[in-house]
N, C-alpha and C positions, 0 to 999 in steps of 0.2 A: 643637683636634681636626680630622685631618687625614687624608684616604687620598691617597696617592702610590704611581706606577709610576717606581721608578728603573732604567733601563734593561736593562728586564724581557725576555727571551727565553724563549718557552714551544711545546714542539713535543709533540703527541699521541703517544702511543705506537703503533711503526710507521707513522708518518707520515712520508715522504720530505724535505720541508721545513718547517721552523720554521711557525708559525700565526702568532704574533707575533714580531719581532726587534729588541733593542735599544729599547724604546717607554718614551719616559720622559712621565708625565701626572698632572696636578695637579687633584685634585680637593675643591672646598673647600664649606662649606656649601651647600647649594640643589640644585636636582635638574641632574643632568647625564644629556645624552640620549646613548644608545650605538646607533648606526646601520650597517649596511652590509649587505651582500647576505648571504643566508640561508647558514650554514655559515662564514661571513665569520670568527666568533669570539666574535659576541657575547654569549652565555652562558658562554663559556669567560672572559671579560674579568670577568662578574660572580661564577664560581668562584673564578679569580683573586684578585678582590676580599674574598671571604670566608673564604679561607685553605683552600678547599676542595682547589682545586690550588696545586702551588706553581711557579715557575719554573724553570727549568736553569740561569737567568743571570739578576742583577738581585736587586733587592732591593723589598719593600711595606711601604708604613708604613700604618697601619691603626689604627679605633679601637677598643675594647676589645668595644663592645657590637653585634651585628650582626645584622639579620635578613633572611632570604634568603627572596622569594615565587618557586616556580619557576613555568615555564609551564604545567604540566598540572597537573589538579586530582583526580588518581586519589583522594589519601588526604586526610583534613579535617587542619588545622592541629591539632599536638599540645595547643596552648592553647585551642581553642574551647570546650570544657566550661567551661573557667573563665573565658575571655571573656562566654561566655551567659551565665552565673552572677552575674559580677562588678558590685557595686552602686555603684560611684564615677561620678561624672559622666561621664567621658571614655567610659565604656564604655559608657554609657547613650545619649549622644550619635552615637557611631559608630552604636550597632544602629538608632539613629532613621534617621540621615543615609543608612545603606546598606541600612536596612531587611530586616535580618536577625533572621530568625524564631527563636523561642527553643526550638524544639524542631529545628533541623537538624542539631545533632550526633546526633540520635537517627536520623533520617533520610537520612544523608548520601547514600545513592546512590540515592536518588528527586529528591535534588537537580537543576537543569538546571545546565549547564557555566557560566552566568552567575550563577545563584545561589551555586555554589561558589566562583566567581572572587570575589562580593563579599565571602562569607565570609573567604577567605583574606586578604586585603589590609586588612580590617575587623580582625583579629586582628593584624596585624604593626602597621600605625598605633596600635593600642589598646598595645602595647609599648613605646613609645616609642624605639627606639634611636637609637643616634649613627649607624649608617651602615644605610640601608633600602637592599635589592639587589631591584628587582622585574622579572619577565621578562613582556613582554605584559598588564598589566594591564584592556587594554579588550577582551582575547579573548573573547567570547561574552555582552559584556555589550551590555545594548538601549540606547536611546538617551537615555531618560531616567532610567537607571542611570548612563550615563556620565557626564551633567553632575554627579549627586551626589559619584561616585569622585573626577572633577577637584576639585573642592571640598575634599573630605577630602585627598586628596594636596597641593594647596597650602597646606595648613595644617601642612605636616610641617615641624618647624625643622631636623633634622640634615642629614646626608648624605646624596643620595638618586644611585643610578644605575637610569637608564628604560632599558630596551628597549622598544621601540614600534614596531608600526605604524600608528600614529595620529597623522597629520598634524598636529590640530587639538591634541592634548592636549600632543605635543612642544612647539608653539608655546606653548602656555598655560604649561608648567610649567620649561622647562628656558633657563637661561643659557648653556649652553656644550652643543657636541657632539661626540663623539668618534667620529669615522669612519676604520671599519676597513675595510680593505683588505690583505689578507694579502701579508708578513709585517708591513705598516704600519701605521701608527695616528695619525690627526693629530687635534688638537683645535680646534675651530672656535667663537667666539664666537655666541651667538645662537641660537633656537630652530632648529628644523629647516628652515624656508621659507627665511629667512635666510643661515644655515650649507650648505645643498643650493645655492642659489643662488652663494654665492662656491666651492663645488667646483665646480660648473659651468663658471662662470670660468673656473678654473684649467687644467681641464682640456682646455676649448677652445683657451686660449693654449698648452697644450703641444699640445695638436693641431698647431696650425697651427706654433709653434716645430717640431713635427719635419719637417710636410712642406717646410718652410724647407733643415731640414737633407739631408731625402731630394733633393730637388730640387738643392742646392749638391753633394750625392755623386754623383750622376746626372752635371752638367758637369764636374765633376774625371775622372771615371771616360773620358768621351769625350774629355778634355784628354789622358788617359793612354796611352790609344789610339794618339793620335796622337803625341804624345812616343815612343811605344816603337816606332811605326813608322818613326818619323823617325830614331832611334838604331839600328835594324836597316838603314836604306838607309846611313846613314854608315859603319856599320863593313862594309858591301861596298864601299864607293869607297875607304876607306883600306887596304883589304887587295890586295897587288901579287900575290895570287893572280891568275891569268888573265890576267894581262901578257904581251905579247911579251916575250923576251929582249932585243930591241933597244929597246924603249920606254922609252929613257932618260927623255926629258921626262916619262912619267906616272909614273915610281918617284919622281924628284924632286919633284914637286909634292906625292904620299905622304908624302914624307920630310919637305917644307916644312909640311903640315898638322900633322903628329905634334909636330914641334918647337912651333911656336907654338899649339898645345893646340886650335887649332879642330876637331880630329876626334874630340875626346871631350865636347864641347860639348851634343853631342843626347842622350848617354848622360847625362851629369852632370844636366841639366835633367830626364830621364825618371826620373832618381832623385831628383832632390827631389820630384817631383809625386808619388811613390810614396808618399813620406811622407806627405804631405798627404794623399793618399788612405787612406792606413791609420788616420789621425787625425781621419779623416772619418768611416769606417765605426763606428770605437769610440764617435764622438757619436751617431750614428744609434742604436746598438744601444742607447746608455745609456737611451733614453725606453721609459718603460712606460706607452705610450699602452693604456686599455681598448680592447677590441674591441666593436663594436655590432654586435647580431643584427635578424634582422628575425622580427617574432612573428608571420609567416603560416608553419603547420605542419601544416594540416588536410589530409587525403588523401582522394584520391577514393574516393567511394563512402560519405561519413558524412553518409548523409541515406537516413530509412528510405521503401520502397516502399510502406508503409502510410500512408495520411493522418492516421489516428487512432493515437497513443501511448496512450493511456489513457482509457475511460471509466468512472468511478465512480460509481455512484448515490448519491442523498443517503443520509447516515448520521450515527449518532450515537456517537463513540467516549470510552471513560471515561479520564478522566484522576485523577491523585491527588484522594482524598477524595469529595467530590460533586459537582465538578467534571464537566463535560460538554462534548467539543468537537460542535459542530453543522455540518456539510459539509452545502453545497447538491450537488447533481448537477454532478459537474468532466469536462470534456473538455480535451485536450492535443492538438495538431495537431503535425505531423512538424516542423514551423520554428517553434513557438512559443518566444517567451521570456520566463518568467514567473519572476517575484521574489515570493516567501514573505516575509513580513513580521508581526511580533509582538512584544509586548515577552516579558522571558525568562518559562518555566515556564506560557505557553498553550497549548503542544502543537505547536510548528512540528513538533519531530523526532517525534515519534509521528504527525503526516499524512504525513511522509515516510515512515515507514516504513509505514504504511497503502499507500500510493500503490505503493512498490516490489513488494508483492507482488500488485498487478495490473496489472501493465503487458502492454503488446500489444507488448513488445522483445524479441526473445532476448535471452539473458541475458549472453552475449559481445558483443552491441551495447550494452551500457550502463557508463557511466563511473560509479561512484558515489564521493564523497569522503564520508567522516563527519567530524562535527566533529574527533575525537582518534583517535588509533590509538596503542597501548600498545607499548614495548621491543619484546617477543617478536616484534608482527606487522610492526613496522617491519623488524626485522632478515633475518625470512622474504622479504619485499617483496625488500630491499637482496639477498638472496642469488638470487635469483629473476632481479632485472637481472643478476647477473653470468653467469648461464646462458643469457641471451637470444644469439641468432645476431648475428653482425657485424654484418647488414642492421638488425635490430630494434634492436640497440642503438645503431645509427647513428640510428635516427628517437629513438630516447630522450633520448639526448644533444643533439640537434637542439634539440629542444622545453626541455630544462633551459637548455641554453646563451641560448637565446631569452627566458627566463622570470630571468635574469642568474646564475645559478649557474656555476662552472666545470666542468666535465662531470669533468674527471681530479683533482679534488679529491674529488668526488662518489664517485668511485669506489674511494677507499681505503681504507674500512671500512666496516662495515655500520652503526654505530649514526650515520646521518643525522638535523641537526636535525629537527623537524616542517615547518618551512616548506620545508624541499628535499624530504622526503617527498610533500609534497602536489605539489611539483612532477614527482616523479617518478610518482606515481599517474594524472595526467593524462597524462602521455608515455604510458605502460603503456596507458591505456585509447584513446590517440588510434592507437596500432598495430592495433586491432581495428577500427577504425573505424566510430565509435559513431555511434547513431542517437539516443542521448539522454543528456544529463551532466545527473546531478543532484549539487548542490554544497552542503555544511552548512557554512554560515560561508566559503566559499573564502578570505576575505582573511587568517583568523587564520592569525597563524603567519609569515607571508609580509611580507619586506623590502618598503619603501617602493617602489623602483627593481620587484620583481616584480610588485606590485599594479597598475603602471602598464602594465605587459606584458603582464598578464595581462587586463587591461581592452581592450588592444587585439585580445590573441590572440580571447576570447570574442566581441568585434562581427563579427569574421572567419568564426565558426564556422555553417558551414552546417546542423549537426542542432538536435535542440531543447536546450533549456536549461531546466532548473527550479534554481532560485539562493535558498539560503535566508541571510540576511545581516542585520545591522542597518545597513553602511556603505550610506547614502540615495546618496552621490556614487560608488560604485559600482557602484551597482544602477540608479542615473540613465542610466549611459552604457550599457544592454546591453540592460535588459527592455524589453519593452512591453506585458505587463499586471502588473498587481500584485492576488496575493491577500492580505488581512490579515487578520490574527486580534486580535480584540479581546473583552475579555470585558463580559459584561452578569449580573452578580449569580453566579450559579455556573455560568452558561452561557457558553463561547466558541465565538462565532461568525467565520465567514469571509465576507468582501467583496470583489466585483471591481471593477477599473476599470482604464482604459486609461493606458499612457505611450505617447503618440504619438512617433513621429520616432526610435525606436531602430532600427528592426527594420533591418539591411542590405539 
């Protein structure tokens, strides 16, 4: 039982260049991480492995029974009702481990995205496929559920391909990682931390080699200029033009130089150096070193002149069933950085919607990034990007570049990945010089490099931040205040605490 790519080339329709070119990779039993920047083709690799897409060149060997868990959780898995009613031990164990409710098929629209993701993966594992393809399994998953999910995935005994931004999960599960950098793909052994460290060493070594080659090229260029100048002077000296008619000694001297070959030596040396120079230029051009972008892109005026962004009186909000979210008086100042945390289903998104309707911020000065955006809305947003003025488009592309995506690839089509879309939405908001940034699960769908870049960018953000996330590693670098939701019987309450040392 094996999955293998043999000299595979794939180009998206209407794309100007291949996404993957002459890729050969072998996947045997166990988990392989698929990593790379947003838009680098991670999800495409899963679709190729599943047989949903066909390569234009090369072949794919794959097992028979394949299950694919996509990023999106809009629709329930087809097998969910059968899984919920199954009586065998495997189904019961998975329902218990991942805390799947027996009524979830009937109330799918009311489930949180984290609950939907748990159900999606539980159904996939229950089917025990030969090949399991999972795209971002820990999106929307709270800390407790993430531990249970990792244990369930570790027990899988088939071939697994895992696209994830969760560094800990990739380290725990994966024996190798496929690094995508279009049109290339490189397999490296180990989990993400080990494989990424090797990739950085390779990149640093390549950068040093490229710098050495450039310095050599510069030295050759200067030497070539000197040689060509010497050859030009020699050409002038060997010319009899300008000699007086009676200057027989001068004419004889030039004739002797021509016979001995000395008159052409400077030219031959210049010609030889030209060949070395052309080779050096080709060598420098052969290097493909990634550009590094600064993450500081905030515009002046991105701070509210009003001291308070909102003040909300104590209230009780209805959740599903009999549960209630009880909130105290809440105030957010114009440079506050607030982390909103809590388990799935406790009403974090409900609270955010409640706050958004009570802001003391002009609508055009708000950046709001929801957890998920459907395909139709994605295409509308990207169409709007194509209508931007050159100046605005420049700012958008600067932000996208700073967060690790290639702008030229992003503009080729309207169906961008969810991670790329989040970068674009942040960039579109920055154009408006925001007073408040509200991000619901900001690291969902982002690649690992982009998460680190976003951390740096948000630390420099001059305006207010309200971040809803389960990623405590991410929040600990940015937030100064924590609002935490916890359940006590039928009541969900909010407590506040301070996270000192993170304010810019």
